[in-house]
C-alpha positions in Angstrom: 176.6 -156.0 139.6 176.1 -155.9 135.8 172.7 -156.3 134.2 173.7 -159.1 131.9 176.7 -161.2 131.1 176.7 -163.1 127.8 178.9 -166.1 128.4 180.3 -168.2 125.6 181.8 -171.5 126.8 184.5 -172.4 124.3 186.4 -175.6 123.7 188.6 -175.7 120.7 186.3 -173.4 118.9 188.7 -170.9 117.4 187.0 -171.1 114.1 183.6 -170.1 115.5 185.1 -167.3 117.5 186.7 -165.9 114.4 183.4 -166.3 112.6 180.9 -165.0 115.1 182.4 -163.2 118.1 182.8 -159.7 116.5 179.2 -159.8 115.2 178.0 -160.7 118.7 179.8 -157.8 120.2 178.6 -155.4 117.6 174.9 -156.5 118.1 174.9 -156.6 121.9 175.6 -153.0 122.7 173.1 -152.4 125.5 173.8 -150.6 128.9 175.1 -153.0 131.5 175.9 -155.8 129.1 179.3 -157.6 128.8 180.6 -160.5 126.7 182.7 -163.1 128.5 184.5 -166.1 127.0 185.0 -169.1 129.3 187.6 -171.5 127.9 187.4 -175.2 128.8 191.1 -175.8 128.4 191.2 -175.5 124.6 194.2 -177.0 122.8 193.7 -175.1 119.6 194.5 -171.4 118.9 191.4 -170.0 120.8 193.3 -168.3 123.6 196.0 -166.9 121.3 193.3 -165.5 119.0 191.4 -163.9 121.8 194.6 -162.3 123.2 195.5 -160.9 119.9 192.1 -159.8 118.5 189.9 -159.3 121.6 192.2 -158.2 124.4 189.5 -156.1 126.0 187.1 -159.1 126.3 187.1 -160.9 129.7 188.4 -164.4 129.3 187.9 -167.0 132.1 190.5 -169.8 131.7 189.5 -173.2 133.1 192.2 -175.8 133.9 190.5 -178.7 132.1 187.5 -179.5 130.0 184.7 -179.7 132.5 182.0 -180.2 129.8 179.1 -177.9 129.3 177.6 -178.1 132.8 180.8 -178.0 134.8 182.4 -175.4 132.6 179.5 -173.0 132.9 179.1 -173.6 136.6 182.8 -172.7 137.2 182.7 -169.7 134.9 179.4 -168.3 136.3 180.7 -168.5 139.9 183.1 -165.8 138.8 180.5 -163.5 137.3 178.4 -161.0 139.1 175.3 -160.1 137.0 171.5 -160.1 137.4 171.2 -162.3 134.3 173.4 -164.8 132.6 173.0 -165.6 128.9 174.6 -168.9 128.0 175.4 -168.8 124.3 177.0 -171.4 122.1 180.1 -170.2 120.2 178.5 -171.5 116.9 175.7 -169.0 116.9 175.2 -165.9 114.7 173.1 -163.1 116.2 171.4 -160.5 114.1 171.0 -156.8 115.1 168.3 -156.3 117.7 168.4 -159.9 119.0 169.1 -159.1 122.6 166.7 -156.4 123.7 163.5 -158.5 123.4 164.9 -161.1 125.7 166.0 -158.6 128.4 162.8 -156.6 128.1 160.7 -159.8 128.5 162.6 -160.9 131.7 162.3 -157.4 133.1 158.5 -157.4 132.4 157.8 -160.9 133.8 159.7 -161.4 137.1 158.1 -164.8 137.7 159.9 -166.2 134.5 163.3 -167.6 135.6 164.6 -168.4 132.1 163.8 -167.8 128.5 165.3 -168.3 125.0 165.0 -166.9 121.5 163.7 -168.6 118.4 166.6 -170.7 117.0 166.9 -171.1 113.2 169.3 -173.2 111.2 172.4 -171.2 110.2 172.9 -173.4 107.1 169.2 -173.4 106.2 167.9 -170.2 107.7 164.3 -170.7 106.4 164.0 -173.6 108.9 164.0 -174.2 112.6 167.1 -175.6 114.1 167.3 -178.9 116.1 168.7 -177.6 119.4 165.7 -175.5 120.5 163.5 -174.3 117.5 160.8 -172.1 119.1 160.6 -173.6 122.6 161.0 -177.0 124.1 158.6 -179.6 125.7 158.8 -183.2 126.8 156.2 -186.0 126.6 155.1 -188.2 129.5 158.0 -190.5 128.9 160.7 -187.8 128.9 161.2 -187.4 125.2 162.1 -183.8 124.3 160.6 -182.0 121.3 160.0 -178.4 120.2 157.7 -176.1 118.4 159.2 -176.4 115.0 161.0 -179.7 115.6 160.0 -183.2 116.6 162.9 -185.6 116.6 164.7 -184.9 113.2 161.7 -183.4 111.5 162.5 -179.6 111.2 159.7 -177.3 110.1 160.1 -174.4 107.8 159.6 -171.1 109.7 156.6 -169.5 108.2 155.8 -167.4 111.2 153.6 -170.1 112.7 155.4 -170.1 116.1 155.6 -166.4 116.7 153.9 -166.2 120.0 155.8 -165.9 123.3 154.5 -168.9 125.2 155.3 -170.9 128.4 157.5 -173.8 127.5 159.0 -176.7 129.5 162.6 -175.9 128.6 164.7 -173.3 126.8 167.7 -174.4 124.8 171.2 -174.2 126.4 172.4 -173.0 123.0 171.0 -169.6 123.9 169.6 -169.5 127.5 168.9 -166.3 129.4 168.5 -167.1 133.1 168.2 -165.1 136.3 171.4 -165.6 138.3 169.7 -165.9 141.6 167.3 -168.5 140.3 170.1 -170.4 138.6 172.0 -170.9 141.9 169.0 -171.4 144.1 168.2 -174.4 141.8 171.7 -175.7 142.1 173.1 -174.7 138.7 173.7 -177.2 135.9 174.1 -180.8 137.0 177.8 -181.6 136.3 177.2 -185.4 136.2 175.3 -184.8 132.9 178.6 -183.4 131.4 176.7 -182.4 128.2 173.3 -182.7 126.7 169.9 -182.3 128.4 171.4 -180.5 131.4 169.4 -177.4 130.5 166.2 -179.5 130.5 167.1 -180.7 133.9 167.8 -177.2 135.1 164.5 -175.9 133.7 162.6 -178.7 135.3 164.1 -177.9 138.7 163.3 -174.2 138.1 159.7 -175.1 137.4 159.6 -177.3 140.5 160.5 -174.3 142.5 157.6 -172.3 141.2 159.2 -170.5 138.3 158.1 -170.3 134.7 160.1 -170.8 131.5 159.3 -169.1 128.2 160.3 -168.7 124.6 160.6 -165.2 123.0 160.4 -165.6 119.2 160.7 -161.8 118.8 164.4 -162.6 119.3 166.0 -164.9 116.8 169.5 -166.5 116.4 171.1 -168.8 113.9 172.8 -172.0 115.1 175.3 -174.0 113.2 174.9 -177.1 115.5 177.1 -180.0 116.2 180.1 -177.8 117.1 181.4 -180.1 119.8 179.6 -183.4 119.2 177.9 -183.8 115.8 174.8 -185.9 115.4 175.6 -189.6 114.8 178.5 -189.5 117.3 178.2 -192.6 119.6 179.3 -190.6 122.6 176.5 -188.1 122.0 174.0 -191.0 121.7 175.3 -192.4 125.0 174.9 -189.0 126.7 171.4 -188.4 125.3 170.1 -191.8 126.4 171.8 -191.8 129.8 171.0 -188.2 130.7 167.4 -188.6 129.7 167.0 -191.4 132.2 168.7 -189.4 134.9 166.5 -186.5 134.0 163.3 -188.5 134.6 164.6 -190.2 137.7 165.6 -187.0 139.4 162.4 -185.0 138.6 159.3 -187.1 138.0 156.8 -187.1 140.8 156.0 -190.3 142.6 152.6 -190.8 140.8 153.2 -193.0 137.9 157.0 -192.9 138.3 157.7 -196.6 138.1 155.4 -197.1 135.1 156.9 -194.2 133.1 160.5 -195.3 133.8 159.6 -198.9 132.8 157.9 -197.8 129.5 160.9 -195.6 128.8 163.3 -198.4 129.2 161.3 -200.5 126.8 161.2 -197.7 124.2 165.0 -197.3 124.6 165.3 -201.1 124.0 163.3 -200.7 120.8 165.6 -197.9 119.7 168.7 -200.0 120.3 167.2 -202.8 118.2 166.6 -200.3 115.4 170.3 -199.4 115.6 171.3 -203.0 115.6 169.1 -204.0 112.6 170.4 -201.0 110.7 174.0 -202.2 111.2 174.8 -199.3 113.6 176.7 -201.3 116.2 178.3 -198.3 117.8 175.0 -196.6 118.6 173.6 -199.9 119.7 176.4 -200.3 122.1 176.0 -196.7 123.2 172.4 -197.3 124.3 173.4 -200.4 126.3 176.2 -198.5 128.0 173.8 -195.7 128.8 171.4 -198.1 130.5 174.2 -199.7 132.5 175.4 -196.2 133.6 171.8 -195.4 134.7 171.5 -198.5 136.9 174.9 -197.8 138.3 174.4 -194.1 138.9 170.8 -193.8 140.0 171.6 -194.4 143.7 173.6 -191.2 143.5 170.5 -189.3 142.5 168.2 -190.5 145.3 169.0 -187.4 147.4 168.3 -185.1 144.5 165.0 -186.9 143.9 164.0 -186.5 147.5 164.9 -182.8 147.4 162.9 -182.2 144.3 159.8 -183.9 145.7 159.7 -181.2 148.5 159.3 -178.6 145.7 157.0 -179.9 143.0 154.1 -181.1 145.2 153.0 -183.4 142.4 152.2 -180.6 140.1 151.1 -181.6 136.6 152.7 -179.2 134.1 150.7 -178.1 131.1 154.0 -178.1 129.1 154.4 -181.9 129.5 152.7 -183.6 126.6 150.2 -186.1 128.1 150.6 -188.5 125.2 153.6 -190.3 123.6 155.4 -188.2 121.0 157.1 -191.5 119.9 153.7 -193.0 119.0 152.5 -189.8 117.4 155.7 -189.4 115.3 156.5 -192.9 114.2 153.1 -194.6 114.0 150.6 -191.8 113.5 153.0 -189.8 111.4 152.2 -186.6 113.3 155.5 -184.7 112.7 154.5 -181.2 113.8 153.4 -179.9 117.1 150.1 -178.6 115.8 149.2 -182.2 114.8 149.6 -183.5 118.3 146.6 -183.7 120.7 144.6 -180.6 120.2 144.2 -179.8 123.9 148.0 -179.6 124.1 149.0 -178.1 120.8 146.4 -175.3 120.9 147.8 -174.1 124.2 151.4 -174.5 123.3 151.0 -172.8 119.9 148.6 -170.0 120.6 148.5 -169.2 124.3 150.4 -165.9 124.7 152.5 -165.5 127.8 150.7 -163.3 130.4 151.5 -162.3 133.9 148.9 -164.7 135.2 149.8 -168.3 135.9 
């Protein structure tokens, strides 16, 4: 068994492999660490490039595009390591990025997964959308981060430098214990892409694990490599998967009210798309809701299973208010402007070995 496998899931990303793979290899030279590329049946020059330029790198070839979740599950089944590090192909890593993550996991065995601080590759003074400096959700399932609420990205001025417990770590750069990954069931392949890492982190927390961010490690993410923002299919996945996420994992207390409120808020979002002339995104939200109603029966066994684990725990990393209300009506667009009982803990409470 190796200590760590850094696994890049590639789909038609030859350009990113050419741009970032060599740097990743150069800056990941630690004992027991390997770099693996799992290819989701690319139709571009990815495999040819890897064979010509990186013949010593292990390549796992999948027979079709299984999406983010399915692709990683099938690849990780073939890897024997204590830790997996899921890494997007459109990420640049600086020297020294890896050791803080590994050291942190070795120090805190109760932490099942962690991630680095993620900055914008094209604007490196600012946090990046995919994960910033650690992820949270509000009571209605809306994800946000230290350094990013909706599309408002903060400048990184060192304000989120603490390692803290978070609700989710970004799938763009996710270090997870292999045993915990499989005990929780891996990534949910029905999600295909988007929010599957939040679902995984929620299931890990339900099983008594902790999730953390380690800002001592930093990476730079291009973003939108597979599905850029504004793509209707991405809108569909985000709205559908967020509903599945809540349906699977919310405890019974307040469950129906939270789902009902979320459906109303989604309806308001769809009207904003319609009034703005964005008919494709409007239709994507409607299709997402239809898919949720059609598919939720499939998730009843998962919901029943998760209830045996979480025991109605209220997580400190779930914002007790509505981030939608704070952001759009109160104009609170940074985490330190949310409710003080929440923001103080999430911004200043250093990770310790006590829960």
